[in-house]
Each structure stands twice: as C-alpha cells, then as structure tokens.
C-alpha angles and dihedrals in degrees: 000000000000113000131211121277102246095191091053092048092052093044091054091050090052092048093050091048089062089066107085091001117163129211091249092058094260129124129233114189099146111188115277092005120129090256090052092049090048089052090052091050089050091052092049090049092052089050091054092045087059090058092256132127115254120205132178117202128209091272090054093249108152117222132188132192143137110294094238096045118113106174163189086207140199099227118208132173142080138228132305102202123090140204116256109282091004127141141255104266108050103104096337092077093060093046095048092044089052089054091050091050093052092044089053093051092048093048090051089050087234110173089218088072088080089064096052129087127178130209142195104200123213128233100359093149097062094212096126098058102006087249111108135200093033095153095053092039089055091049091051097044094247102115114149090223098170093054091043092053091059095042126113129186124241090276091054095252113148118246093238091056092049092049095048090051088051092053104262138068142225091253092054099047094086091059088078090073093074090080096060092086089063094061125094100176144344132228124187128190117199144157112260095239089208142073103251100092095047091047091052094041091241117163095188133014132191112221114232096189147333126248123249113253121210118188122186136172119219126199124196120195121200133146122291111222146148110293094208100051103036116084117224092247091059099045129107095197113185090189094055092048091051093045093051091052094045093049091060098050098100095049092046094050094045091051090059101040128351091209094056123095134198137183139196103204104162125046126169132177122200135252086005102215121151090228098036125095105230111254091189137025131184131188141166127238124198122187126187133189137134092239115070091206091060091051091052092049092052094048092047092047092049092048090053091047091051092049091051091049092049091052090053091049096043093246137121129228136205133180137210125196110233099181143333122201109182122222113277129208120209121236111270096218090050090050089054090050090053091049090051090051090053091048090055086062092049091255130131107212122213124221122239142167113236115239091193125071118247140181086251088073091063096042091049090070091061112027136018104282136190135179134200128200134205118195126270116223108248089353090274123150138146086044138085090255092065109126144156126191114259089236091060092046091054093043092053092052091049090053091047091053091055093045091050091051092051094047094044092050090058097055109118 
C-alpha cells in the first residue's frame, strides 16, 4: 500500500503557517479575517493542484474530492482558523493531513479515493463571536441563528457585517446543511493540546469522547462614582463584586469535581477610568466536563455565589448564555477501526477523553465519528510555544490513512 509523503505533509504545514504568521512565531488567523480567508484560498488551491475538485460552501467550509465522486463519503479534516496568537498545528494539522491522505489514495489509483472527501472547517475556535464550531454546526443544520444575529465581535462589529465582508451572509449560512445527507462518517486527526499523552509516553491516542463546553457572559451593575471621594463602606463597586466572584472559581469548581475545569478569559470594567469606581463589570465563564450534570452543578453554584457577592457589595448581576456544546461520545466501531489502524503501524493506541472542543463533537450527533490524537510537546496549545515532533505528525497521518481506508471500504 502506498503511504503518505511525510516531507510533503510537513512542507504544507510550514506553508500554511506563513499565512497569518506573527513575529513571535505565533499564528493569527481569526475566523473570517483576511488571514483566515487567505488560508482557505491556499487550502482550496492545494486541493486543485492535487487534481481534486475544491468547493466552498455558504459557511466558508472548504471541501475537496475527486471530480467524479458523488458519495456517500467518509469525511475527514479539521478547521483552518486559529485563536489570536496561536500556533500552526491546532486544526490546520488535521486539515492538511486529510489532504495528504486523499492525495495518497489518488496517486495510488485506489478506488476508495472516490469515497473520501476532505474539509477545512470555518470558525471552530469561536473567538470572533463567542460561538464556536460554526462551520460544522452549519453543515449539520444546528446553527444558533438567533444568537448569531445578535452577536458582535470584540471590536463591536455586528456578525452580519463580518460575514458579508467575508463573502457570505447570515441568511445563507444554513444552506451548508444540504451536504450532510452525503456523509457516511467523519474522522478527525488533531494534536492533543494537553500533557497527558506525553506524560504517559503515548504516540497515538483514540478519543473516546469530547467534553461539554458551557460559555456564559455575566454582567454586574453597581454605582459609578468618584474613586477619590467615596469611602469603601459607601461604594457599590461592580468591579470588586466581579473580582471577588472570579477569584473563587477554581476552589468552587474543584469542590464539585476535581476533573472539571473552568476559565474566565474576558473581563471588562466600565467606564474604565483610573479614578472612577466601575459602575458595570462584565466577564465570561467557560466550564468543561464530560458529564453534563457536573457542568450544570458548577454553573448553578457559581451563579449563586455571584448573587451572594453582589448582595454584599450592593450590586446586581445578570447572565446570558453564549453557547452550550454538550458532551459527545465517539462511535465505538469507529474507535476500534482507529485502533486497528494504529496496530497496522505497530502502535498500541491509548484511549482519552478530549478536554478541548472539536468539530467531531458536532458531527458525532449525525454520523459515526472517530478522532485520533498525537501528543503535544509540554502539553502547550493556543500559544506560540505549541509544538509536536515531526515524527508524530507523520505517524498520525499514516494512521489516518489506514483508518480512512477501512471506513471507506465499509460504505454500503
């Protein structure tokens, strides 16, 4: 059997990393930005250069397949956008490896190539509008359109303006769902983005499931006043109330479940003057766990804690749900196929839950889905220091090729 071209895979990853590259070695391809769109055009061009048909849907997902192929397809790929000041492998590795897998099948004149389609999903990260996985949600007919209509990015630009500038529109996004009926299964290759594989000396790991991700925006209202003339005892400081609640997040989460994690990634005080007591504060809260009941307990407990703190500070609080992606279990038969693919390479794959959200979570609700990890050096991701050894990158793509062949051969 022909195997993947490791040098070509690594060269493509380097070329894509030049798009949106930063002086510190990081990558910035924020969804729908010019760098992101340029990366999508690059991916489509590489698809066409391989003699394949490139197609962009209304959600700006980029697909590639043989021109004469009609499905049903084994879909494989990942996302092309990045977090701000991220790195070159998160998402991009899975998309580029998918391209290398299909190129290898085509070059070998393998008839299974007609059953394979690749994808570079859009806006998986959810940074732009605090609503992640938009490309795969559009593909699967699950778009939260009402929340998206009201969404603005961090610069205050409305979602409809951003999408029109990118070449699509809110009203067109749902059209992407027409393609779902052509899919028989989905496979995603990704870096782990955590330290567990490296700590356990795992070269490959089959993902058993993906954590649920709850994102919420909190708003605290106090009384804006002069910071120099208002004694502490007479203040209703929205910033202090928010800070007290935020400071206790880790202890609260750990008291409920030691395996759960949470993060406050955005905090803003208004009006933001050095000598002005904040009259308003807002902050985000993200909670992750593989059991939905644990997530709900944490969110409810934090909401109660914030209300108590606000009463003590003479403030009021409100909350808005930004997004909720429920936990997703991978298909057992597909997991076994991935393990068999690893065994063909003389590897024994471990099994892990994913602590990061992925497009595979959305696809798993509609078609049999599997996911494979390679280790992250030092467990670092979403940062310029993110890295994975070239040997592991090539090994993961070789395993994906074998898993795709098995899955494609079983399409009825």
